[in-house]
C-alpha positions as CSV (number, residue, x, y, z in Angstrom):
1,M,22.4,-22.0,-25.7
2,N,19.4,-19.7,-25.9
3,T,17.2,-22.0,-23.7
4,L,19.9,-22.0,-21.1
5,L,19.8,-18.2,-21.0
6,G,16.0,-18.3,-20.8
7,D,16.2,-20.7,-17.9
8,R,18.6,-18.5,-16.0
9,R,16.3,-15.5,-16.5
10,S,13.3,-17.4,-15.3
11,A,15.2,-18.6,-12.2
12,A,16.5,-15.1,-11.5
13,L,12.9,-13.7,-11.9
14,L,11.5,-16.3,-9.6
15,L,14.2,-15.6,-7.0
16,A,13.5,-11.9,-7.2
17,A,9.8,-12.5,-6.8
18,V,10.4,-14.7,-3.7
19,L,12.7,-12.1,-2.1
20,L,10.2,-9.3,-2.8
21,L,7.5,-11.4,-1.3
22,L,9.5,-12.2,1.8
23,T,10.6,-8.5,2.4
24,S,7.1,-7.1,1.8
25,T,5.5,-9.7,4.1
26,H,7.9,-8.7,6.8
27,A,7.1,-5.1,6.4
28,V,3.4,-5.8,6.5
29,L,3.7,-7.8,9.7
30,L,5.6,-5.0,11.3
31,A,3.0,-2.4,10.2
32,Q,0.2,-4.4,11.8
33,N,1.8,-4.4,15.2
34,L,-0.4,-2.5,17.7
35,G,2.0,-2.9,20.6
36,A,1.3,-4.8,23.8
37,A,-2.4,-4.0,23.9
38,P,-4.5,-5.0,20.9
39,Q,-7.3,-2.7,19.9
40,T,-10.7,-4.5,19.9
41,N,-14.2,-3.2,19.6
42,V,-13.0,0.3,18.8
43,A,-13.0,1.5,15.2
44,V,-11.2,4.8,15.8
45,Q,-9.9,6.1,19.1
46,G,-12.9,7.6,20.9
47,Q,-15.5,6.3,18.4
48,T,-17.2,3.0,17.7
49,G,-17.7,1.3,14.4
50,A,-21.4,2.1,14.6
51,Q,-20.7,5.8,14.2
52,P,-20.4,7.0,10.6
53,E,-17.3,9.0,11.3
54,G,-15.5,6.0,12.7
55,A,-16.5,3.7,9.8
56,F,-15.5,6.4,7.2
57,L,-12.2,7.1,8.9
58,N,-11.4,3.4,8.9
59,L,-12.1,3.2,5.2
60,V,-10.0,6.3,4.5
61,N,-7.2,4.9,6.7
62,W,-7.3,1.5,4.9
63,I,-7.2,3.0,1.4
64,G,-4.6,5.8,2.2
65,N,-2.3,3.8,4.4
66,V,-2.5,0.3,2.9
67,I,-4.1,-0.1,-0.5
68,A,-2.6,2.9,-2.3
69,P,1.0,2.6,-1.2
70,V,1.0,-1.2,-1.9
71,G,-0.4,-0.5,-5.3
72,A,2.3,2.1,-5.9
73,G,5.0,-0.4,-4.9
74,L,3.5,-3.0,-7.2
75,A,3.4,-0.5,-10.1
76,I,7.1,0.3,-9.5
77,A,7.9,-3.4,-9.5
78,G,5.9,-3.9,-12.7
79,G,7.7,-0.9,-14.3
80,L,11.1,-2.4,-13.3
81,V,10.2,-5.8,-14.9
82,S,8.9,-3.9,-18.0
83,Y,12.1,-1.9,-18.2
84,I,14.2,-5.0,-17.9
85,S,12.2,-6.6,-20.7
86,G,12.8,-3.5,-22.9
87,R,9.2,-2.3,-23.0
88,G,7.7,1.0,-22.0
89,V,7.5,2.0,-18.4
90,M,5.6,5.3,-18.5
91,R,2.2,3.7,-17.7
92,Y,3.7,2.1,-14.5
93,V,5.2,5.4,-13.4
94,V,1.9,7.2,-13.9
95,T,0.1,4.5,-12.0
96,A,2.5,4.7,-9.1
97,L,2.2,8.5,-9.0
98,G,-1.6,8.2,-9.1
99,C,-1.6,5.7,-6.2
100,L,0.6,8.0,-4.2
101,A,-1.7,10.9,-5.0
102,V,-4.7,8.9,-3.8
103,S,-2.8,8.1,-0.7
104,G,-2.0,11.8,-0.1
105,V,-5.6,12.9,-0.7
106,T,-7.0,10.2,1.7
107,R,-4.5,11.3,4.3
108,L,-5.8,14.9,3.8
109,L,-9.3,13.6,4.3
110,E,-8.2,11.8,7.5
111,F,-6.7,15.0,8.8
112,W,-10.0,16.9,8.0
113,I,-12.1,14.2,9.7
114,N,-9.9,14.3,12.8
115,Q,-10.0,18.1,13.0
116,G,-13.7,18.3,12.4
117,G,-14.6,15.8,15.1
118,G,-14.7,18.5,17.8
119,G,-17.2,20.7,16.0
120,V,-16.8,24.4,14.9
121,S,-15.3,26.7,17.4
């Protein structure tokens, strides 16, 4: 009887993972849509990838808009699995908050870069 319960949990966990993968893939595909005109050979609007500001802003955008929020979502998912298993979740919550803090700081850096592009007035 115990193995039957374990098989059901494994199947439920696999189904949840597949559903999470499908929904997150759909969200990522929608986020990558640039509209009707794809942006090529331009790092940041008005700048090229050869300029340090453009390359740095692309790095900040990638970390702040993609990597950190995805990491926070994965930490929350890991915390949920840990909570269901009866283990501690505080490390996952702290990791998710840290990822969101990194995202916020990089968004602040992005704002400063955009504001500083025109020089001091």
